[in-house]
C-alpha positions as CSV (number, residue, x, y, z in Angstrom):
1,X,-25.8,96.2,97.2
2,X,-22.4,97.3,97.0
3,X,-21.6,95.8,100.4
4,X,-22.8,92.5,99.3
5,X,-20.6,92.6,96.2
6,X,-17.3,93.3,97.8
7,X,-17.1,90.3,100.0
8,X,-18.2,88.1,97.1
9,X,-15.6,89.6,94.9
10,X,-13.2,89.1,97.5
11,X,-14.1,85.4,97.7
12,X,-13.7,85.1,94.1
13,X,-10.4,86.7,94.0
14,X,-9.3,84.2,96.9
15,X,-10.8,81.4,94.9
16,X,-8.8,82.4,91.7
17,X,-5.5,82.9,93.6
18,X,-6.1,79.2,95.1
19,X,-6.6,77.9,91.6
20,X,-3.6,79.8,90.3
21,X,-1.4,78.5,93.1
22,X,-2.7,74.8,92.6
23,X,-2.1,75.2,88.7
24,X,1.6,76.6,89.5
25,X,2.1,73.6,92.0
26,X,1.2,71.3,89.1
27,X,3.3,72.8,86.6
28,X,6.4,72.5,88.9
29,X,5.6,68.9,89.6
30,X,5.2,68.1,86.0
31,X,8.3,70.0,85.1
32,X,10.4,68.4,87.8
33,X,9.0,65.0,86.7
34,X,9.9,65.8,83.0
35,X,13.4,66.5,84.2
36,X,13.9,63.7,86.4
37,X,12.8,61.4,83.5
38,X,14.9,63.1,80.9
39,X,18.0,62.4,83.5
40,X,17.2,59.0,83.9
41,X,16.8,58.4,80.2
42,X,20.1,60.2,79.5
43,X,21.9,58.0,82.1
44,X,20.3,55.0,80.5
45,X,21.5,55.9,77.1
46,X,24.9,56.4,78.6
47,X,24.9,53.0,79.9
48,X,23.5,51.3,76.7
49,X,26.4,53.3,74.9
50,X,29.0,51.8,77.2
51,X,27.5,48.3,76.8
52,X,27.5,48.5,72.9
53,X,31.4,49.7,73.1
54,X,32.1,47.0,75.3
55,X,30.2,44.4,73.0
56,X,32.1,45.8,70.1
57,X,35.4,45.2,71.6
58,X,34.4,41.7,72.7
59,X,33.3,41.0,69.3
60,X,36.5,42.3,67.9
61,X,38.5,40.1,70.3
62,X,36.5,37.0,69.5
63,X,37.2,37.7,65.6
64,X,41.0,37.9,66.6
65,X,41.0,34.8,68.6
66,X,38.9,33.0,65.8
67,X,41.4,34.1,63.2
68,X,44.5,32.7,65.0
69,X,42.4,29.4,65.8
70,X,41.9,29.2,61.8
71,X,45.6,29.7,61.3
72,X,46.7,27.4,63.8
73,X,44.2,24.7,62.6
74,X,45.5,25.3,59.0
75,X,49.4,25.2,60.1
76,X,48.5,21.8,62.0
77,X,46.9,20.4,58.8
78,X,50.1,21.1,57.1
79,X,52.1,19.5,59.5
80,X,49.9,16.4,59.5
81,X,50.3,16.0,55.4
82,X,54.1,16.4,55.8
83,X,54.0,13.7,58.2
84,X,51.9,11.4,56.0
85,X,54.3,12.3,53.1
86,X,57.2,11.7,55.3
87,X,55.8,8.2,56.0
88,X,55.0,7.3,52.2
89,X,58.5,8.5,51.4
90,X,60.0,6.3,54.1
91,X,57.9,3.2,52.7
92,X,59.4,3.9,49.2
93,X,62.9,4.2,50.4
94,X,62.8,1.1,52.5
């Protein structure tokens, strides 16, 4: 009976060792996958931050351009009003 038990125990121990090795490999794969995904996500977040900063800078420049255009349009309106007043003045003088 003892002779039969030893090979069976050896087989069970090998089976358990194989299952443990497989489990270890799976854990390593999952861990590596997690690290890869984390790195990929980190890089994507960094790219998105850069894009947001660029968009903010573009938005600021566009605001400045629009403010300058509004000022120029306002000045142009004043010049045209002065030209009209000058013509009216010339009409009254002449």
